C-alpha positions in Angstrom: 93.6 51.0 86.7 93.0 53.9 84.3 91.8 55.9 87.4 95.0 55.3 89.2 97.1 56.3 86.3 95.1 59.4 85.8 95.5 60.4 89.5 99.3 59.6 89.3 99.6 62.0 86.2 97.6 64.7 88.0 99.8 64.4 91.1 102.9 64.6 89.0 101.6 67.8 87.3 100.9 69.3 90.5 104.3 68.5 91.9 106.0 69.8 88.9 104.0 73.0 89.1 105.1 73.5 92.8 108.8 72.9 91.8 108.5 75.3 88.9 107.0 78.1 91.2 109.8 77.6 93.7 112.4 77.8 91.0 110.9 81.0 89.5 110.8 82.6 93.0 114.5 81.7 93.6 115.8 82.8 90.1 116.1 86.3 88.8 114.9 86.6 85.2 114.0 82.9 85.0 113.8 81.4 81.6 112.1 78.2 80.6 115.3 76.6 79.4 117.1 77.4 82.6 114.2 76.1 84.8 114.2 72.9 82.7 117.9 72.4 83.3 117.7 73.1 87.0 114.8 70.7 87.6 115.8 68.1 85.2 112.5 68.4 83.4 111.7 68.5 79.7 111.2 71.9 78.1 107.7 71.0 76.9 106.7 70.1 80.5 108.0 73.5 81.7 106.3 75.4 78.8 103.0 73.7 79.5 102.9 74.5 83.3 104.2 78.1 82.7 101.6 78.8 80.0 98.9 77.6 82.3 100.1 80.0 85.0 100.4 82.8 82.5 96.8 82.4 81.5 95.8 82.3 85.2 97.5 85.6 85.8 100.0 84.2 88.3 103.1 84.8 86.1 104.1 87.4 83.7 106.7 87.5 80.9 109.5 90.1 81.1 111.7 90.9 78.1 115.4 90.2 78.8 117.7 93.1 78.2 120.6 92.8 75.8 123.1 92.7 78.7 121.5 89.5 80.1 121.3 87.6 76.9 123.7 84.7 76.4 123.7 85.4 72.7 121.7 87.5 70.3 121.0 84.8 67.8 117.5 83.6 67.1 114.3 84.5 68.8 114.7 86.8 71.8 113.5 84.9 75.0 111.4 86.3 77.7 112.0 85.8 81.4 109.3 84.6 83.7 108.3 86.2 87.0 105.4 86.3 89.4 102.9 89.1 89.0 103.1 91.3 92.1 99.3 91.7 92.3 98.6 88.0 91.7 98.1 87.2 95.4 98.2 89.0 98.7 98.9 87.9 102.3 98.0 89.6 105.5 99.9 89.0 108.7 98.7 90.2 112.1 100.6 90.0 115.5 98.6 90.6 118.6 100.9 91.3 121.4 100.3 92.4 125.1 101.2 96.0 124.5 101.0 96.4 120.6 99.3 95.1 117.5 101.2 94.9 114.3 99.9 94.2 110.8 101.6 93.7 107.5 100.3 93.4 104.0 102.4 91.7 101.4 102.2 90.8 97.7 104.2 88.5 95.6 107.5 90.3 95.2 111.0 89.8 96.5 112.0 93.5 96.4 110.3 95.6 99.1 110.4 98.6 96.7 107.8 96.8 94.6 105.5 96.0 97.4 102.0 97.4 98.1 103.0 99.3 101.0 105.8 100.9 99.0 103.3 102.0 96.3 101.0 103.5 99.0 104.0 105.2 100.6 105.0 106.6 97.3 101.8 108.7 97.3 102.9 110.3 100.5 106.5 111.1 99.4 105.6 114.6 97.9 104.1 115.5 101.2 107.1 114.7 103.3 109.7 115.8 100.8 109.8 119.4 102.2 110.7 117.8 105.6 113.7 116.0 104.1 111.8 112.8 104.4 111.1 112.2 100.8 111.8 108.5 100.8 109.1 105.8 100.5 110.9 103.7 103.2 110.5 106.6 105.7 106.9 107.1 104.8 106.4 103.3 105.2 107.9 103.4 108.7 105.5 106.3 109.7 102.6 104.3 108.4 103.7 101.3 110.6 104.0 103.7 113.5 100.2 104.3 113.4 99.9 100.6 114.5 102.6 101.0 117.1 105.0 104.0 117.6 107.9 101.7 118.6 107.8 100.0 115.2 108.9 103.2 113.3 112.6 102.5 114.1 112.4 98.8 113.6 110.7 99.2 110.2 113.4 101.7 109.1 116.1 99.3 110.2 114.5 96.5 108.1 113.9 98.6 105.0 117.3 100.2 105.0 118.9 96.9 105.4 120.5 97.4 108.8 122.4 100.5 107.6 120.0 103.3 108.7 122.9 105.1 110.3 124.7 105.7 107.1 121.6 106.0 104.8 119.9 108.8 106.7 121.4 112.2 107.5 121.5 113.9 110.9 119.0 116.4 109.8 116.5 113.9 108.3 116.8 111.9 111.6 116.0 115.0 113.6 112.8 115.6 111.4 111.8 112.0 111.7 112.2 112.2 115.5 110.2 115.3 115.8 107.4 114.1 113.5 107.2 110.7 115.2 106.9 112.3 118.7 104.0 114.7 117.6 101.9 112.9 115.0 98.9 110.8 115.6 99.0 108.3 118.5 98.7 104.5 117.8 95.5 103.0 116.6 94.6 101.8 120.1 94.7 105.4 121.5 92.6 106.5 118.5 90.1 103.8 119.2 89.8 104.9 122.8 89.2 108.5 121.7 86.5 107.2 119.4 84.8 105.2 122.1 84.8 108.1 124.6 84.3 111.2 122.3 83.0 109.8 119.0 84.3 109.3 115.5 84.4 113.0 114.5 86.8 113.8 117.5 89.0 110.8 116.7 89.4 111.8 113.1 90.0 115.4 114.1 92.6 114.4 116.6 94.4 112.4 113.9 94.4 115.2 111.3 95.3 117.9 113.8 98.2 116.0 115.4 99.6 115.1 111.9 99.4 118.8 110.8 101.2 120.0 114.0 103.8 117.3 113.6 104.3 118.3 109.9 104.8 122.0 110.8 107.2 121.2 113.6 109.3 118.9 111.5 109.3 121.5 108.7 110.6 124.1 111.2 113.3 121.8 112.5 114.3 121.0 108.9 114.5 124.6 107.9 116.5 125.7 111.0 118.8 122.7 110.3 119.4 123.9 106.7 119.9 127.6 107.9 122.7 126.6 110.3 124.3 124.2 107.9 123.3 120.8 109.4 123.3 118.1 106.9 
């Protein structure tokens, strides 16, 4: 009897933990009291589960700004959110003509994603081309998997408003760079198989340099003639 009761309590704790995770994911600046009200659970139950996940590194506490406080009386509460680096997921799509891969962490805003952080390193390199936006750099990285994914990635990251978010000159620079920079990973793999790794790396670097120079020339000419 004691064993059944213990199993029941453990299952209840697990279920509550799942509910709390889902609520934190759905809520912005989730507070313990708000989670308790939404789920109909007691505050001690919420606090116990949240503290466990904080100690495990799944969650983190975020100070709530004055503008989001209901009142300024008493102790200042902290919001609860997932730590972006707490877990990662890899997705791979193997199609007949292209292979796509994506790496995700535990964030709802793509600007806080791993790929955005990696792309941020490339932003200074592409800024002289008028492409100093992490979303453009991200789309170019995805193009290494399959060139046709450059435009689709831009469309997703710009929320379907790519036409109004990117200027004509920037679009021209992206077009020139995309046409000239390194071919997809399948082509690089073929070069490596036929000519060796040194040739494959050399081709990638050489084509990226040529594409960068060509896009820079297009951007400078566009600025000179007054295209924006």
